[in-house]
C-alpha positions as a printed NumPy array, in Angstrom:
array([[ 90.041, 243.516, 213.517],
       [ 90.061, 246.2  , 216.158],
       [ 87.905, 249.968, 214.589],
       [ 91.42 , 251.305, 215.334],
       [ 93.356, 249.335, 212.624],
       [ 91.018, 249.126, 210.535],
       [ 90.269, 253.284, 211.039],
       [ 94.111, 253.414, 209.792],
       [ 93.956, 250.981, 206.969],
       [ 90.428, 252.289, 205.352],
       [ 92.6  , 256.027, 206.277],
       [ 95.9  , 254.637, 204.007],
       [ 93.931, 253.549, 201.623],
       [ 92.079, 256.848, 200.485],
       [ 95.38 , 258.631, 201.143],
       [ 97.217, 255.949, 198.914],
       [ 94.431, 257.089, 196.208],
       [ 94.266, 260.259, 196.277],
       [ 98.133, 260.406, 195.684],
       [ 98.036, 257.299, 193.53 ],
       [ 95.957, 259.738, 191.014],
       [ 97.626, 262.767, 191.593],
       [100.869, 261.156, 190.607],
       [ 99.465, 259.368, 187.142],
       [ 97.436, 262.021, 186.335],
       [101.014, 264.411, 185.725],
       [102.473, 261.898, 183.246],
       [102.661, 262.224, 179.831],
       [101.042, 259.535, 177.201],
       [102.021, 260.125, 173.528],
       [ 99.584, 257.043, 171.64 ],
       [101.986, 255.989, 169.091],
       [ 99.33 , 254.511, 166.559],
       [ 96.091, 255.943, 167.18 ],
       [ 93.881, 254.567, 164.529],
       [ 95.186, 250.957, 165.884],
       [ 94.126, 252.157, 169.314],
       [ 90.925, 253.09 , 168.483],
       [ 89.963, 250.215, 166.264],
       [ 90.689, 247.514, 168.812],
       [ 90.889, 249.323, 172.227],
       [ 87.991, 251.347, 172.071],
       [ 85.736, 249.426, 170.047],
       [ 84.216, 246.867, 171.72 ],
       [ 83.152, 244.421, 168.697],
       [ 87.19 , 243.956, 167.509],
       [ 87.517, 241.187, 170.49 ],
       [ 90.112, 240.425, 172.839],
       [ 93.365, 242.544, 173.062],
       [ 96.318, 241.113, 175.501],
       [ 98.44 , 244.465, 176.608],
       [101.372, 243.964, 177.844],
       [104.472, 245.958, 179.783],
       [107.646, 246.179, 181.267],
       [107.58 , 245.87 , 185.256],
       [108.03 , 249.348, 187.027],
       [104.64 , 250.67 , 184.54 ],
       [102.033, 247.735, 184.752],
       [100.428, 249.76 , 187.556],
       [100.213, 251.675, 185.193],
       [ 98.441, 250.057, 182.487],
       [ 96.1  , 249.109, 184.992],
       [ 95.343, 252.71 , 185.544],
       [ 95.483, 253.578, 182.212],
       [ 93.239, 251.651, 181.285],
       [ 90.271, 251.745, 183.566],
       [ 88.05 , 253.244, 181.532],
       [ 88.036, 250.914, 178.769],
       [ 85.046, 247.688, 179.382],
       [ 86.26 , 245.534, 181.921],
       [ 87.055, 242.228, 181.304],
       [ 89.572, 239.586, 183.235],
       [ 92.623, 240.66 , 184.025]])
């Protein structure tokens, strides 16, 4: 890969990251059952959780849960 192509790729990736973070940062999220959310998702001792979403919300799912303990996706 040429230097120019690599530079263009790096700049594009950085710009896309900034745009996505700004866009998703404006989304309002309402947790319907805070007790369940805290018990199962914020407590690592509760075990594994399977998250489901519709197709158009898949990317936001990864953004919203990005700060939780890492695990296989």
